[in-house]
Every structure is written in C-alpha cells, then in structure tokens.
mmCIF file of the N, C-alpha and C atoms, coordinates in Angstrom:
data_MODEL
# 
_entry.id   MODEL 
# 
loop_
_atom_site.group_PDB 
_atom_site.id 
_atom_site.type_symbol 
_atom_site.label_atom_id 
_atom_site.label_alt_id 
_atom_site.label_comp_id 
_atom_site.label_asym_id 
_atom_site.label_entity_id 
_atom_site.label_seq_id 
_atom_site.pdbx_PDB_ins_code 
_atom_site.Cartn_x 
_atom_site.Cartn_y 
_atom_site.Cartn_z 
_atom_site.occupancy 
_atom_site.B_iso_or_equiv 
_atom_site.pdbx_formal_charge 
_atom_site.auth_seq_id 
_atom_site.auth_comp_id 
_atom_site.auth_asym_id 
_atom_site.auth_atom_id 
_atom_site.pdbx_PDB_model_num 
ATOM 1   N N  . UNK A 1 1  ? 0.794   -19.608 -12.126 1.00 0.00 ? 1  UNK A N  1 
ATOM 2   C CA . UNK A 1 1  ? -0.336  -20.241 -11.624 1.00 0.00 ? 1  UNK A CA 1 
ATOM 3   C C  . UNK A 1 1  ? -0.512  -21.075 -12.054 1.00 0.00 ? 1  UNK A C  1 
ATOM 4   N N  . UNK A 1 2  ? -1.109  -22.472 -11.404 1.00 0.00 ? 2  UNK A N  1 
ATOM 5   C CA . UNK A 1 2  ? -1.701  -23.612 -11.778 1.00 0.00 ? 2  UNK A CA 1 
ATOM 6   C C  . UNK A 1 2  ? -3.242  -23.580 -11.338 1.00 0.00 ? 2  UNK A C  1 
ATOM 7   N N  . UNK A 1 3  ? -4.240  -24.327 -12.172 1.00 0.00 ? 3  UNK A N  1 
ATOM 8   C CA . UNK A 1 3  ? -5.558  -24.834 -11.988 1.00 0.00 ? 3  UNK A CA 1 
ATOM 9   C C  . UNK A 1 3  ? -5.797  -26.353 -11.699 1.00 0.00 ? 3  UNK A C  1 
ATOM 10  N N  . UNK A 1 4  ? -6.459  -26.279 -10.770 1.00 0.00 ? 4  UNK A N  1 
ATOM 11  C CA . UNK A 1 4  ? -6.802  -27.948 -10.662 1.00 0.00 ? 4  UNK A CA 1 
ATOM 12  C C  . UNK A 1 4  ? -8.490  -28.344 -10.751 1.00 0.00 ? 4  UNK A C  1 
ATOM 13  N N  . UNK A 1 5  ? -9.343  -28.862 -10.753 1.00 0.00 ? 5  UNK A N  1 
ATOM 14  C CA . UNK A 1 5  ? -10.326 -28.428 -10.618 1.00 0.00 ? 5  UNK A CA 1 
ATOM 15  C C  . UNK A 1 5  ? -10.839 -29.844 -10.567 1.00 0.00 ? 5  UNK A C  1 
ATOM 16  N N  . UNK A 1 6  ? -11.948 -30.300 -9.749  1.00 0.00 ? 6  UNK A N  1 
ATOM 17  C CA . UNK A 1 6  ? -12.777 -31.517 -9.378  1.00 0.00 ? 6  UNK A CA 1 
ATOM 18  C C  . UNK A 1 6  ? -13.823 -30.861 -9.086  1.00 0.00 ? 6  UNK A C  1 
ATOM 19  N N  . UNK A 1 7  ? -14.784 -32.215 -9.850  1.00 0.00 ? 7  UNK A N  1 
ATOM 20  C CA . UNK A 1 7  ? -16.345 -31.968 -9.969  1.00 0.00 ? 7  UNK A CA 1 
ATOM 21  C C  . UNK A 1 7  ? -16.821 -32.270 -8.267  1.00 0.00 ? 7  UNK A C  1 
ATOM 22  N N  . UNK A 1 8  ? -17.736 -31.773 -7.896  1.00 0.00 ? 8  UNK A N  1 
ATOM 23  C CA . UNK A 1 8  ? -18.220 -31.768 -6.533  1.00 0.00 ? 8  UNK A CA 1 
ATOM 24  C C  . UNK A 1 8  ? -19.336 -33.134 -6.071  1.00 0.00 ? 8  UNK A C  1 
ATOM 25  N N  . UNK A 1 9  ? -19.282 -33.687 -5.016  1.00 0.00 ? 9  UNK A N  1 
ATOM 26  C CA . UNK A 1 9  ? -19.734 -35.024 -5.300  1.00 0.00 ? 9  UNK A CA 1 
ATOM 27  C C  . UNK A 1 9  ? -21.196 -34.604 -5.131  1.00 0.00 ? 9  UNK A C  1 
ATOM 28  N N  . UNK A 1 10 ? -21.924 -33.457 -5.079  1.00 0.00 ? 10 UNK A N  1 
ATOM 29  C CA . UNK A 1 10 ? -23.029 -33.827 -4.562  1.00 0.00 ? 10 UNK A CA 1 
ATOM 30  C C  . UNK A 1 10 ? -24.100 -33.122 -5.855  1.00 0.00 ? 10 UNK A C  1 
ATOM 31  N N  . UNK A 1 11 ? -23.411 -33.068 -6.847  1.00 0.00 ? 11 UNK A N  1 
ATOM 32  C CA . UNK A 1 11 ? -24.262 -32.992 -7.928  1.00 0.00 ? 11 UNK A CA 1 
ATOM 33  C C  . UNK A 1 11 ? -24.825 -32.211 -8.607  1.00 0.00 ? 11 UNK A C  1 
ATOM 34  N N  . UNK A 1 12 ? -24.619 -30.950 -7.963  1.00 0.00 ? 12 UNK A N  1 
ATOM 35  C CA . UNK A 1 12 ? -24.998 -29.746 -8.414  1.00 0.00 ? 12 UNK A CA 1 
ATOM 36  C C  . UNK A 1 12 ? -23.838 -28.957 -9.701  1.00 0.00 ? 12 UNK A C  1 
ATOM 37  N N  . UNK A 1 13 ? -24.118 -28.229 -10.102 1.00 0.00 ? 13 UNK A N  1 
ATOM 38  C CA . UNK A 1 13 ? -23.967 -27.491 -11.547 1.00 0.00 ? 13 UNK A CA 1 
ATOM 39  C C  . UNK A 1 13 ? -22.656 -26.998 -11.116 1.00 0.00 ? 13 UNK A C  1 
ATOM 40  N N  . UNK A 1 14 ? -22.050 -26.709 -9.897  1.00 0.00 ? 14 UNK A N  1 
ATOM 41  C CA . UNK A 1 14 ? -20.863 -25.951 -9.740  1.00 0.00 ? 14 UNK A CA 1 
ATOM 42  C C  . UNK A 1 14 ? -19.501 -27.154 -9.894  1.00 0.00 ? 14 UNK A C  1 
ATOM 43  N N  . UNK A 1 15 ? -18.565 -26.619 -9.876  1.00 0.00 ? 15 UNK A N  1 
ATOM 44  C CA . UNK A 1 15 ? -17.230 -27.153 -9.767  1.00 0.00 ? 15 UNK A CA 1 
ATOM 45  C C  . UNK A 1 15 ? -16.469 -26.373 -8.767  1.00 0.00 ? 15 UNK A C  1 
ATOM 46  N N  . UNK A 1 16 ? -14.923 -27.160 -8.142  1.00 0.00 ? 16 UNK A N  1 
ATOM 47  C CA . UNK A 1 16 ? -14.494 -26.624 -7.560  1.00 0.00 ? 16 UNK A CA 1 
ATOM 48  C C  . UNK A 1 16 ? -13.181 -26.313 -8.532  1.00 0.00 ? 16 UNK A C  1 
ATOM 49  N N  . UNK A 1 17 ? -13.078 -25.216 -8.166  1.00 0.00 ? 17 UNK A N  1 
ATOM 50  C CA . UNK A 1 17 ? -11.248 -24.780 -9.122  1.00 0.00 ? 17 UNK A CA 1 
ATOM 51  C C  . UNK A 1 17 ? -10.614 -24.581 -7.676  1.00 0.00 ? 17 UNK A C  1 
ATOM 52  N N  . UNK A 1 18 ? -9.352  -24.989 -7.984  1.00 0.00 ? 18 UNK A N  1 
ATOM 53  C CA . UNK A 1 18 ? -8.010  -24.413 -7.220  1.00 0.00 ? 18 UNK A CA 1 
ATOM 54  C C  . UNK A 1 18 ? -7.105  -24.224 -7.909  1.00 0.00 ? 18 UNK A C  1 
ATOM 55  N N  . UNK A 1 19 ? -6.564  -23.051 -7.456  1.00 0.00 ? 19 UNK A N  1 
ATOM 56  C CA . UNK A 1 19 ? -6.022  -21.775 -7.975  1.00 0.00 ? 19 UNK A CA 1 
ATOM 57  C C  . UNK A 1 19 ? -4.678  -21.770 -7.146  1.00 0.00 ? 19 UNK A C  1 
ATOM 58  N N  . UNK A 1 20 ? -3.609  -22.167 -7.670  1.00 0.00 ? 20 UNK A N  1 
ATOM 59  C CA . UNK A 1 20 ? -2.057  -22.066 -6.739  1.00 0.00 ? 20 UNK A CA 1 
ATOM 60  C C  . UNK A 1 20 ? -1.532  -20.614 -6.759  1.00 0.00 ? 20 UNK A C  1 
ATOM 61  N N  . UNK A 1 21 ? -0.624  -20.410 -6.056  1.00 0.00 ? 21 UNK A N  1 
ATOM 62  C CA . UNK A 1 21 ? 0.159   -19.146 -6.296  1.00 0.00 ? 21 UNK A CA 1 
ATOM 63  C C  . UNK A 1 21 ? 1.077   -18.858 -4.787  1.00 0.00 ? 21 UNK A C  1 
ATOM 64  N N  . UNK A 1 22 ? 2.053   -17.701 -5.295  1.00 0.00 ? 22 UNK A N  1 
ATOM 65  C CA . UNK A 1 22 ? 2.927   -17.533 -4.402  1.00 0.00 ? 22 UNK A CA 1 
ATOM 66  C C  . UNK A 1 22 ? 2.745   -16.389 -3.771  1.00 0.00 ? 22 UNK A C  1 
ATOM 67  N N  . UNK A 1 23 ? 3.332   -16.111 -2.309  1.00 0.00 ? 23 UNK A N  1 
ATOM 68  C CA . UNK A 1 23 ? 3.110   -14.248 -1.954  1.00 0.00 ? 23 UNK A CA 1 
ATOM 69  C C  . UNK A 1 23 ? 4.860   -14.306 -1.520  1.00 0.00 ? 23 UNK A C  1 
ATOM 70  N N  . UNK A 1 24 ? 5.246   -13.494 -1.873  1.00 0.00 ? 24 UNK A N  1 
ATOM 71  C CA . UNK A 1 24 ? 7.124   -13.515 -1.497  1.00 0.00 ? 24 UNK A CA 1 
ATOM 72  C C  . UNK A 1 24 ? 6.531   -12.578 0.304   1.00 0.00 ? 24 UNK A C  1 
ATOM 73  N N  . UNK A 1 25 ? 7.364   -13.098 1.097   1.00 0.00 ? 25 UNK A N  1 
ATOM 74  C CA . UNK A 1 25 ? 7.393   -12.718 2.268   1.00 0.00 ? 25 UNK A CA 1 
ATOM 75  C C  . UNK A 1 25 ? 9.036   -12.116 3.068   1.00 0.00 ? 25 UNK A C  1 
ATOM 76  N N  . UNK A 1 26 ? 9.499   -11.598 3.573   1.00 0.00 ? 26 UNK A N  1 
ATOM 77  C CA . UNK A 1 26 ? 10.627  -11.372 4.302   1.00 0.00 ? 26 UNK A CA 1 
ATOM 78  C C  . UNK A 1 26 ? 11.803  -12.241 3.686   1.00 0.00 ? 26 UNK A C  1 
ATOM 79  N N  . UNK A 1 27 ? 11.331  -13.300 4.015   1.00 0.00 ? 27 UNK A N  1 
ATOM 80  C CA . UNK A 1 27 ? 12.291  -14.425 4.295   1.00 0.00 ? 27 UNK A CA 1 
ATOM 81  C C  . UNK A 1 27 ? 12.497  -15.328 2.960   1.00 0.00 ? 27 UNK A C  1 
ATOM 82  N N  . UNK A 1 28 ? 11.524  -15.297 2.093   1.00 0.00 ? 28 UNK A N  1 
ATOM 83  C CA . UNK A 1 28 ? 11.127  -15.950 0.831   1.00 0.00 ? 28 UNK A CA 1 
ATOM 84  C C  . UNK A 1 28 ? 9.931   -15.852 0.392   1.00 0.00 ? 28 UNK A C  1 
ATOM 85  N N  . UNK A 1 29 ? 9.292   -17.050 -0.611  1.00 0.00 ? 29 UNK A N  1 
ATOM 86  C CA . UNK A 1 29 ? 8.062   -17.283 -0.979  1.00 0.00 ? 29 UNK A CA 1 
ATOM 87  C C  . UNK A 1 29 ? 7.145   -18.424 -0.241  1.00 0.00 ? 29 UNK A C  1 
ATOM 88  N N  . UNK A 1 30 ? 6.171   -17.972 0.056   1.00 0.00 ? 30 UNK A N  1 
ATOM 89  C CA . UNK A 1 30 ? 5.020   -18.710 0.520   1.00 0.00 ? 30 UNK A CA 1 
ATOM 90  C C  . UNK A 1 30 ? 3.969   -19.472 -0.213  1.00 0.00 ? 30 UNK A C  1 
ATOM 91  N N  . UNK A 1 31 ? 3.747   -20.355 -0.331  1.00 0.00 ? 31 UNK A N  1 
ATOM 92  C CA . UNK A 1 31 ? 2.781   -21.501 -1.521  1.00 0.00 ? 31 UNK A CA 1 
ATOM 93  C C  . UNK A 1 31 ? 1.455   -21.269 -0.159  1.00 0.00 ? 31 UNK A C  1 
ATOM 94  N N  . UNK A 1 32 ? 0.311   -20.790 -1.658  1.00 0.00 ? 32 UNK A N  1 
ATOM 95  C CA . UNK A 1 32 ? -0.946  -20.246 -0.949  1.00 0.00 ? 32 UNK A CA 1 
ATOM 96  C C  . UNK A 1 32 ? -1.819  -21.421 -2.175  1.00 0.00 ? 32 UNK A C  1 
ATOM 97  N N  . UNK A 1 33 ? -3.015  -21.554 -1.966  1.00 0.00 ? 33 UNK A N  1 
ATOM 98  C CA . UNK A 1 33 ? -4.069  -22.033 -2.532  1.00 0.00 ? 33 UNK A CA 1 
ATOM 99  C C  . UNK A 1 33 ? -5.525  -21.767 -2.511  1.00 0.00 ? 33 UNK A C  1 
ATOM 100 N N  . UNK A 1 34 ? -6.536  -20.793 -3.397  1.00 0.00 ? 34 UNK A N  1 
ATOM 101 C CA . UNK A 1 34 ? -7.434  -20.461 -3.374  1.00 0.00 ? 34 UNK A CA 1 
ATOM 102 C C  . UNK A 1 34 ? -8.519  -21.641 -3.960  1.00 0.00 ? 34 UNK A C  1 
ATOM 103 N N  . UNK A 1 35 ? -9.823  -22.235 -3.284  1.00 0.00 ? 35 UNK A N  1 
ATOM 104 C CA . UNK A 1 35 ? -10.325 -22.782 -4.011  1.00 0.00 ? 35 UNK A CA 1 
ATOM 105 C C  . UNK A 1 35 ? -11.877 -21.727 -4.556  1.00 0.00 ? 35 UNK A C  1 
ATOM 106 N N  . UNK A 1 36 ? -12.381 -22.336 -5.101  1.00 0.00 ? 36 UNK A N  1 
ATOM 107 C CA . UNK A 1 36 ? -13.589 -21.278 -5.820  1.00 0.00 ? 36 UNK A CA 1 
ATOM 108 C C  . UNK A 1 36 ? -14.709 -22.151 -6.358  1.00 0.00 ? 36 UNK A C  1 
ATOM 109 N N  . UNK A 1 37 ? -15.639 -22.416 -6.054  1.00 0.00 ? 37 UNK A N  1 
ATOM 110 C CA . UNK A 1 37 ? -16.649 -22.622 -6.591  1.00 0.00 ? 37 UNK A CA 1 
ATOM 111 C C  . UNK A 1 37 ? -17.423 -21.918 -7.531  1.00 0.00 ? 37 UNK A C  1 
ATOM 112 N N  . UNK A 1 38 ? -17.521 -22.512 -8.895  1.00 0.00 ? 38 UNK A N  1 
ATOM 113 C CA . UNK A 1 38 ? -18.195 -21.541 -10.231 1.00 0.00 ? 38 UNK A CA 1 
ATOM 114 C C  . UNK A 1 38 ? -18.948 -22.369 -11.119 1.00 0.00 ? 38 UNK A C  1 
ATOM 115 N N  . UNK A 1 39 ? -19.531 -22.256 -12.164 1.00 0.00 ? 39 UNK A N  1 
ATOM 116 C CA . UNK A 1 39 ? -19.921 -22.871 -12.879 1.00 0.00 ? 39 UNK A CA 1 
ATOM 117 C C  . UNK A 1 39 ? -19.480 -23.430 -14.256 1.00 0.00 ? 39 UNK A C  1 
ATOM 118 N N  . UNK A 1 40 ? -17.857 -22.665 -14.382 1.00 0.00 ? 40 UNK A N  1 
ATOM 119 C CA . UNK A 1 40 ? -17.087 -23.046 -15.307 1.00 0.00 ? 40 UNK A CA 1 
ATOM 120 C C  . UNK A 1 40 ? -15.607 -22.484 -14.991 1.00 0.00 ? 40 UNK A C  1 
ATOM 121 N N  . UNK A 1 41 ? -14.618 -22.817 -15.772 1.00 0.00 ? 41 UNK A N  1 
ATOM 122 C CA . UNK A 1 41 ? -13.321 -22.235 -15.608 1.00 0.00 ? 41 UNK A CA 1 
ATOM 123 C C  . UNK A 1 41 ? -12.958 -20.781 -15.794 1.00 0.00 ? 41 UNK A C  1 
ATOM 124 N N  . UNK A 1 42 ? -13.834 -19.952 -16.684 1.00 0.00 ? 42 UNK A N  1 
ATOM 125 C CA . UNK A 1 42 ? -13.960 -18.829 -16.831 1.00 0.00 ? 42 UNK A CA 1 
ATOM 126 C C  . UNK A 1 42 ? -14.813 -17.581 -15.885 1.00 0.00 ? 42 UNK A C  1 
ATOM 127 N N  . UNK A 1 43 ? -15.509 -18.007 -15.032 1.00 0.00 ? 43 UNK A N  1 
ATOM 128 C CA . UNK A 1 43 ? -16.033 -18.033 -13.851 1.00 0.00 ? 43 UNK A CA 1 
ATOM 129 C C  . UNK A 1 43 ? -15.271 -17.659 -12.657 1.00 0.00 ? 43 UNK A C  1 
ATOM 130 N N  . UNK A 1 44 ? -14.960 -19.025 -12.487 1.00 0.00 ? 44 UNK A N  1 
ATOM 131 C CA . UNK A 1 44 ? -13.630 -18.926 -11.285 1.00 0.00 ? 44 UNK A CA 1 
ATOM 132 C C  . UNK A 1 44 ? -12.337 -17.969 -11.677 1.00 0.00 ? 44 UNK A C  1 
ATOM 133 N N  . UNK A 1 45 ? -12.158 -17.839 -13.189 1.00 0.00 ? 45 UNK A N  1 
ATOM 134 C CA . UNK A 1 45 ? -10.816 -17.429 -12.919 1.00 0.00 ? 45 UNK A CA 1 
ATOM 135 C C  . UNK A 1 45 ? -11.424 -15.622 -13.347 1.00 0.00 ? 45 UNK A C  1 
ATOM 136 N N  . UNK A 1 46 ? -12.339 -15.537 -13.570 1.00 0.00 ? 46 UNK A N  1 
ATOM 137 C CA . UNK A 1 46 ? -13.080 -13.771 -13.282 1.00 0.00 ? 46 UNK A CA 1 
ATOM 138 C C  . UNK A 1 46 ? -12.909 -13.680 -11.903 1.00 0.00 ? 46 UNK A C  1 
ATOM 139 N N  . UNK A 1 47 ? -13.904 -14.580 -11.086 1.00 0.00 ? 47 UNK A N  1 
ATOM 140 C CA . UNK A 1 47 ? -13.682 -14.143 -9.449  1.00 0.00 ? 47 UNK A CA 1 
ATOM 141 C C  . UNK A 1 47 ? -12.154 -14.284 -9.000  1.00 0.00 ? 47 UNK A C  1 
ATOM 142 N N  . UNK A 1 48 ? -11.304 -14.896 -9.526  1.00 0.00 ? 48 UNK A N  1 
ATOM 143 C CA . UNK A 1 48 ? -10.198 -14.611 -8.487  1.00 0.00 ? 48 UNK A CA 1 
ATOM 144 C C  . UNK A 1 48 ? -9.595  -13.460 -8.604  1.00 0.00 ? 48 UNK A C  1 
ATOM 145 N N  . UNK A 1 49 ? -9.196  -12.901 -10.344 1.00 0.00 ? 49 UNK A N  1 
ATOM 146 C CA . UNK A 1 49 ? -8.874  -11.627 -10.798 1.00 0.00 ? 49 UNK A CA 1 
ATOM 147 C C  . UNK A 1 49 ? -9.338  -10.705 -10.332 1.00 0.00 ? 49 UNK A C  1 
ATOM 148 N N  . UNK A 1 50 ? -10.858 -10.686 -10.262 1.00 0.00 ? 50 UNK A N  1 
ATOM 149 C CA . UNK A 1 50 ? -11.596 -9.611  -9.033  1.00 0.00 ? 50 UNK A CA 1 
ATOM 150 C C  . UNK A 1 50 ? -11.559 -9.176  -7.905  1.00 0.00 ? 50 UNK A C  1 
ATOM 151 N N  . UNK A 1 51 ? -10.841 -10.576 -6.968  1.00 0.00 ? 51 UNK A N  1 
ATOM 152 C CA . UNK A 1 51 ? -11.139 -10.398 -5.830  1.00 0.00 ? 51 UNK A CA 1 
ATOM 153 C C  . UNK A 1 51 ? -9.381  -10.638 -5.373  1.00 0.00 ? 51 UNK A C  1 
ATOM 154 N N  . UNK A 1 52 ? -8.838  -10.278 -6.122  1.00 0.00 ? 52 UNK A N  1 
ATOM 155 C CA . UNK A 1 52 ? -7.669  -10.468 -6.210  1.00 0.00 ? 52 UNK A CA 1 
ATOM 156 C C  . UNK A 1 52 ? -6.418  -9.883  -4.616  1.00 0.00 ? 52 UNK A C  1 
ATOM 157 N N  . UNK A 1 53 ? -7.342  -8.705  -4.469  1.00 0.00 ? 53 UNK A N  1 
ATOM 158 C CA . UNK A 1 53 ? -6.956  -7.711  -3.777  1.00 0.00 ? 53 UNK A CA 1 
ATOM 159 C C  . UNK A 1 53 ? -7.007  -8.405  -1.848  1.00 0.00 ? 53 UNK A C  1 
ATOM 160 N N  . UNK A 1 54 ? -8.685  -8.375  -2.030  1.00 0.00 ? 54 UNK A N  1 
ATOM 161 C CA . UNK A 1 54 ? -8.905  -9.794  -0.933  1.00 0.00 ? 54 UNK A CA 1 
ATOM 162 C C  . UNK A 1 54 ? -8.138  -11.241 -0.582  1.00 0.00 ? 54 UNK A C  1 
ATOM 163 N N  . UNK A 1 55 ? -7.699  -11.548 -1.911  1.00 0.00 ? 55 UNK A N  1 
ATOM 164 C CA . UNK A 1 55 ? -6.743  -12.704 -1.872  1.00 0.00 ? 55 UNK A CA 1 
ATOM 165 C C  . UNK A 1 55 ? -5.923  -12.746 -1.230  1.00 0.00 ? 55 UNK A C  1 
ATOM 166 N N  . UNK A 1 56 ? -4.985  -11.806 -1.519  1.00 0.00 ? 56 UNK A N  1 
ATOM 167 C CA . UNK A 1 56 ? -3.694  -11.550 -0.868  1.00 0.00 ? 56 UNK A CA 1 
ATOM 168 C C  . UNK A 1 56 ? -3.800  -11.298 -0.078  1.00 0.00 ? 56 UNK A C  1 
ATOM 169 N N  . UNK A 1 57 ? -4.767  -10.008 0.655   1.00 0.00 ? 57 UNK A N  1 
ATOM 170 C CA . UNK A 1 57 ? -4.754  -9.749  1.758   1.00 0.00 ? 57 UNK A CA 1 
ATOM 171 C C  . UNK A 1 57 ? -4.911  -10.792 2.656   1.00 0.00 ? 57 UNK A C  1 
ATOM 172 N N  . UNK A 1 58 ? -5.977  -11.970 2.459   1.00 0.00 ? 58 UNK A N  1 
ATOM 173 C CA . UNK A 1 58 ? -6.401  -13.098 3.532   1.00 0.00 ? 58 UNK A CA 1 
ATOM 174 C C  . UNK A 1 58 ? -4.817  -14.003 3.648   1.00 0.00 ? 58 UNK A C  1 
ATOM 175 N N  . UNK A 1 59 ? -4.371  -14.047 2.367   1.00 0.00 ? 59 UNK A N  1 
ATOM 176 C CA . UNK A 1 59 ? -2.976  -14.731 2.540   1.00 0.00 ? 59 UNK A CA 1 
ATOM 177 C C  . UNK A 1 59 ? -2.008  -14.599 3.607   1.00 0.00 ? 59 UNK A C  1 
ATOM 178 N N  . UNK A 1 60 ? -1.668  -12.957 2.901   1.00 0.00 ? 60 UNK A N  1 
ATOM 179 C CA . UNK A 1 60 ? -0.828  -12.115 4.270   1.00 0.00 ? 60 UNK A CA 1 
ATOM 180 C C  . UNK A 1 60 ? -1.243  -12.744 5.343   1.00 0.00 ? 60 UNK A C  1 
ATOM 181 N N  . UNK A 1 61 ? -2.392  -12.194 5.791   1.00 0.00 ? 61 UNK A N  1 
ATOM 182 C CA . UNK A 1 61 ? -2.636  -11.908 7.010   1.00 0.00 ? 61 UNK A CA 1 
ATOM 183 C C  . UNK A 1 61 ? -2.559  -13.856 7.568   1.00 0.00 ? 61 UNK A C  1 
ATOM 184 N N  . UNK A 1 62 ? -2.705  -14.700 6.777   1.00 0.00 ? 62 UNK A N  1 
ATOM 185 C CA . UNK A 1 62 ? -2.359  -16.456 7.114   1.00 0.00 ? 62 UNK A CA 1 
ATOM 186 C C  . UNK A 1 62 ? -1.117  -16.558 7.233   1.00 0.00 ? 62 UNK A C  1 
ATOM 187 N N  . UNK A 1 63 ? -0.181  -16.046 6.621   1.00 0.00 ? 63 UNK A N  1 
ATOM 188 C CA . UNK A 1 63 ? 1.495   -15.942 7.115   1.00 0.00 ? 63 UNK A CA 1 
ATOM 189 C C  . UNK A 1 63 ? 1.650   -15.389 7.988   1.00 0.00 ? 63 UNK A C  1 
ATOM 190 N N  . UNK A 1 64 ? 0.786   -13.776 8.454   1.00 0.00 ? 64 UNK A N  1 
ATOM 191 C CA . UNK A 1 64 ? 1.565   -12.940 9.814   1.00 0.00 ? 64 UNK A CA 1 
ATOM 192 C C  . UNK A 1 64 ? 0.660   -14.332 10.928  1.00 0.00 ? 64 UNK A C  1 
ATOM 193 N N  . UNK A 1 65 ? 0.093   -15.093 10.576  1.00 0.00 ? 65 UNK A N  1 
ATOM 194 C CA . UNK A 1 65 ? -0.816  -15.613 11.980  1.00 0.00 ? 65 UNK A CA 1 
ATOM 195 C C  . UNK A 1 65 ? -0.159  -17.101 12.069  1.00 0.00 ? 65 UNK A C  1 
ATOM 196 N N  . UNK A 1 66 ? 0.592   -17.523 11.132  1.00 0.00 ? 66 UNK A N  1 
ATOM 197 C CA . UNK A 1 66 ? 1.455   -18.689 11.172  1.00 0.00 ? 66 UNK A CA 1 
ATOM 198 C C  . UNK A 1 66 ? 0.190   -19.735 10.541  1.00 0.00 ? 66 UNK A C  1 
ATOM 199 N N  . UNK A 1 67 ? 1.094   -20.811 10.092  1.00 0.00 ? 67 UNK A N  1 
ATOM 200 C CA . UNK A 1 67 ? 1.012   -21.923 8.987   1.00 0.00 ? 67 UNK A CA 1 
ATOM 201 C C  . UNK A 1 67 ? 1.060   -22.884 9.950   1.00 0.00 ? 67 UNK A C  1 
ATOM 202 N N  . UNK A 1 68 ? -0.329  -23.574 9.625   1.00 0.00 ? 68 UNK A N  1 
ATOM 203 C CA . UNK A 1 68 ? -0.765  -24.753 10.525  1.00 0.00 ? 68 UNK A CA 1 
ATOM 204 C C  . UNK A 1 68 ? -0.441  -26.377 9.530   1.00 0.00 ? 68 UNK A C  1 
ATOM 205 N N  . UNK A 1 69 ? -0.658  -25.640 7.977   1.00 0.00 ? 69 UNK A N  1 
ATOM 206 C CA . UNK A 1 69 ? -0.897  -26.946 7.035   1.00 0.00 ? 69 UNK A CA 1 
ATOM 207 C C  . UNK A 1 69 ? 0.817   -26.877 6.485   1.00 0.00 ? 69 UNK A C  1 
ATOM 208 N N  . UNK A 1 70 ? 1.960   -27.319 7.069   1.00 0.00 ? 70 UNK A N  1 
ATOM 209 C CA . UNK A 1 70 ? 3.324   -27.818 6.334   1.00 0.00 ? 70 UNK A CA 1 
ATOM 210 C C  . UNK A 1 70 ? 3.697   -26.574 5.471   1.00 0.00 ? 70 UNK A C  1 
ATOM 211 N N  . UNK A 1 71 ? 3.060   -25.171 5.964   1.00 0.00 ? 71 UNK A N  1 
ATOM 212 C CA . UNK A 1 71 ? 3.638   -23.955 5.449   1.00 0.00 ? 71 UNK A CA 1 
ATOM 213 C C  . UNK A 1 71 ? 2.845   -23.699 4.752   1.00 0.00 ? 71 UNK A C  1 
ATOM 214 N N  . UNK A 1 72 ? 1.834   -24.103 3.944   1.00 0.00 ? 72 UNK A N  1 
ATOM 215 C CA . UNK A 1 72 ? 0.714   -24.000 3.136   1.00 0.00 ? 72 UNK A CA 1 
ATOM 216 C C  . UNK A 1 72 ? -0.421  -22.912 3.910   1.00 0.00 ? 72 UNK A C  1 
ATOM 217 N N  . UNK A 1 73 ? -1.070  -22.022 2.910   1.00 0.00 ? 73 UNK A N  1 
ATOM 218 C CA . UNK A 1 73 ? -2.166  -21.434 3.627   1.00 0.00 ? 73 UNK A CA 1 
ATOM 219 C C  . UNK A 1 73 ? -3.177  -21.866 2.065   1.00 0.00 ? 73 UNK A C  1 
ATOM 220 N N  . UNK A 1 74 ? -4.514  -22.084 2.878   1.00 0.00 ? 74 UNK A N  1 
ATOM 221 C CA . UNK A 1 74 ? -5.303  -22.454 1.712   1.00 0.00 ? 74 UNK A CA 1 
ATOM 222 C C  . UNK A 1 74 ? -6.729  -21.811 2.249   1.00 0.00 ? 74 UNK A C  1 
ATOM 223 N N  . UNK A 1 75 ? -7.391  -21.268 1.153   1.00 0.00 ? 75 UNK A N  1 
ATOM 224 C CA . UNK A 1 75 ? -8.472  -20.042 1.049   1.00 0.00 ? 75 UNK A CA 1 
ATOM 225 C C  . UNK A 1 75 ? -9.565  -20.667 0.808   1.00 0.00 ? 75 UNK A C  1 
ATOM 226 N N  . UNK A 1 76 ? -10.720 -20.652 0.648   1.00 0.00 ? 76 UNK A N  1 
ATOM 227 C CA . UNK A 1 76 ? -11.697 -21.457 0.632   1.00 0.00 ? 76 UNK A CA 1 
ATOM 228 C C  . UNK A 1 76 ? -12.873 -20.137 0.102   1.00 0.00 ? 76 UNK A C  1 
ATOM 229 N N  . UNK A 1 77 ? -13.203 -19.925 -1.158  1.00 0.00 ? 77 UNK A N  1 
ATOM 230 C CA . UNK A 1 77 ? -14.303 -18.560 -1.697  1.00 0.00 ? 77 UNK A CA 1 
ATOM 231 C C  . UNK A 1 77 ? -15.104 -19.619 -2.184  1.00 0.00 ? 77 UNK A C  1 
ATOM 232 N N  . UNK A 1 78 ? -16.554 -18.862 -1.769  1.00 0.00 ? 78 UNK A N  1 
ATOM 233 C CA . UNK A 1 78 ? -18.001 -19.394 -2.476  1.00 0.00 ? 78 UNK A CA 1 
ATOM 234 C C  . UNK A 1 78 ? -17.745 -19.164 -4.360  1.00 0.00 ? 78 UNK A C  1 
# 
C-alpha cells in the first residue's frame, strides 16, 4: 500500500492523505485509492484501518458499477 500526502490549499490544519490499494475480482486486480483528510498520517492511517470494511464495500460497489477513470476507483473520505 502506498501513501501520498499533499497539503490542502485553504490553509486549514488538515492534510489530504491518499491510500492506494488493490482489490481482486474474478478477472484480476483493480487499482483503487481513498483520500482521507486528517491532522497527521497516524490519524489518517487509523481512520483507514478502522473503516476498511466500508472502504472495501464501496470499492467493490464501484467495480460492479463500472469504472470511468481508466479503470481506477477513487473514494474520498472526510
């Protein structure tokens, strides 16, 4: 899993952290990413881990609904 972070331009104290992962489906693997806003990487990681079941379900729903972004699924979590 790869993690990227970029500061938000509006000057708030939170930062966007992007977690990249893959979900397997019947034909192969699907690249996914979820963006989490948090004060630091530890909070973002904790949110990602605690909400993994929901994130996975949303990613699988996205795969079932068809991908529009070159086969990638992007989720944004507050």
